[in-house]
C-alpha positions, 0 to 999 in steps of 0.5 A, a space after each residue: 835503268 832504261 828511260 821510256 818514251 811513248 809516241 802519241 803525237 799523230 793526228 789519227 785521221 783514219 780513225 775518223 773521230 773527233 776523239 784523239 786516237 790515244 784516248 779510244 778505249 780497249 776493254 774500257 781503258 784508254 789505249 795509251 794507258 796500256 803503254 803507260 802502265 807497262 812503262 812505269 813498271 819498267 822505269 821511273 823516267 817515262 815521257 809521252 810525246 804529244 801534238 794533236 789535241 795535246 791538252 786533252 790527252 795530257 789532262 787524261 794522262 796526268 789524271 791516271 799517271 801523274 808522274 808522266 813527263 810531257 814532250 811537245 813535238 814540233 811539227 816542223 819535224 814530223 814523223 817518228 824521228 821528228 817526235 824525238 827532237 825535243 826529247 831528253 832521256 834521263 838514263 843511258 838506254 831508251 825504250 820507244 813505245 807507241 800509244 796505239 799498240 795496247 797488246 804488247 806484253 810486259 814480258 816482251 818489253 822486258 825481253 827486248 830491254 835485256 838484249 845486249 846490243 846497241 839497238 834492239 827492235 821488235 819484228 814479226 812475220 806477216 805473210 799477207 799484204 800489209 802496210 807495215 815497214 819491212 825488215 831486210 835481213 842478210 846472214 841473220 843480220 838486219 841490213 835495213 828497214 824500209 817503210 812500206 810507202 817507200 818500198 819497191 815491189 820486191 820489198 813489199 813482198 817481204 814477210 818480216 815486218 817492223 814491230 815498231 818498238 825499239 831500245 836505243 843506246 841514248 848516245 846513238 839517239 843523240 848522235 843520229 837524230 840531228 842527221 835525219 832527213 825527210 827525203 822520202 815519200 811521206 816527207 817525214 823524219 823516220 826513226 828507222 833511219 837511225 837504225 840504218 845509220 847505226 848499221 852502216 857505222 858498225 853498231 850491233 842491232 838485234 831483233 826480238 821475234 814475236 807473234 804479230 798480234 802483240 804489235 797490232 797498231 790501231 789506225 782505224 775503227 776496224 783495228 780497234 774492234 780487232 784489238 779489243 776482241 783479242 784483248 777480251 780473249 786474253 782477259 777471259 783466258 786468264 780468268 778461266 785459269 783463275 777458276 772463274 766460271 763463264 757461260 758463253 764467254 764470247 757474249 760477256 764484256 769485261 773491262 780491264 780494271 774489273 777484278 774477280 776473286 774466288 769462285 765467281 760465276 758469270 752468265 751470258 750477255 753480262 757487261 762489266 764496265 770501269 773498275 769492279 771487284 766481284 768476290 765469290 758471287 753469281 752474276 746472272 744473264 744480261 746484267 750490267 755492273 759498273 765501278 762497283 763492289 759485289 761480294 758473296 751475292 747474286 745479281 740478276 738476271 737483267 739487273 743494272 748496278 751503276 757506279 759506287 755500289 757496295 753490295 754484300 751478301 745480298 740478292 738483287 733480282 731482275 729489273 732492279 737498278 742500284 746506284 751509289 747503294 750500300 746494301 748488306 744482306 738485302 733482298 730486292 727481287 724485282 722491278 725496283 730502283 735503289 739510288 743513293 741509299 744505305 740499306 742494312 741487313 734483313 731488309 726485304 724490298 718489294 716489287 716496284 719500290 722506288 727510292 725517290 732520291 732526286 728533288 729536281 735540284 739535288 740528290 739525297 741519301 736514304 737509310 733503311 735500317 735493319 729488318 724492315 719490310 718495304 711493300 710493293 709499289 712503295 715510294 720512299 722520298 729522300 732524304 729519309 730514314 726508316 727505323 728498324 723493324 718497320 713494315 711499310 704496306 704496299 702502295 705507300 708513299 713515305 716522306 721523312 715527315 712520315 718516317 719520323 713518326 715511326 718507332 721501332 717495331 711500328 707497323 705503317 699500314 696506311 696507304 698514302 694513295 688507296 684506290 679501289 678499282 670497281 667494275 673489273 671485267 674478266 677477259 
């Protein structure tokens, strides 16, 4: 077995943000969560090293990955090597990951862990000028690693770069960590110096060469945008392989936690946020869906499905907004607000219907039973229940007091606020 430790203690000053760097999102999921997800697929001993905004990051981590061990870095020992001063691994091998590298694949980590050696490290080629640490190789053996800020001009031109992910034998870490010094340009304790010590002492160091995109580190908002673009491409390529139809896929945003099942079709400019499950449905252009389930339905164009909706076998049209709505075989063609409601099969929602779910203090539930017709421009004041087979005329305002008088198959035809506009001028 392998223990996993994730480095997340840095200040992230180049992000120029009050939000801690590990909590910035890639495809609507905190970037540190990608490292944690992979870590828990590899091990049951997962630790995160924190310092800056430690409490906020810890709270967020434990809300999603409750078995994570938290280690606090003593900033007297700054740097990647200093981060491990207070860390203790459970198993004989230790995989070191970073909180700001969300594109590393699980397959690559598995490959790194299977290398038979004392130390394994990730490397990649980057030929243009960059700030990555440089890896010096002689006769296919790693001779040393030089941090970019400590590199001379010749070393800065080396294309082989340090990917920043390592697997160490536990006893090597424990032996060399106390020997680290901070006599460098940054006055930090470098984890890479352990590799130098190990090479000098004859230990076997192997490398894994991968595409540079996997090791993209997030240090700025520009890096964040670049990583998200790459991640979105990965998400969409997989969905296309799974049989999902996308029109103008570059204009579509899909959260990492959104799931698409069977043959779905997505039109341009759609946004899927949070954790969604879309099953055999068509999502028309300019529609937003967040933390909801949509099954065997058509949504949009220009619809907004807010959190906690469960929409089945329904047709939701343009400018319809739903929130915490349980809809089954419902037609809501246009310009309606359906919030905090259960609407049952066979109901037709007319244009301009508003469920008035908020009384200024609390939000209340509305229930519309089977086969009702809700006329255009009607207001349903929650809490309310409409009996099945009820017809509500256009322009009505209905409260539960009114609804309690209705019986099955009644027709409610009295308008609550009827006005005749005279002297209409034809233009």
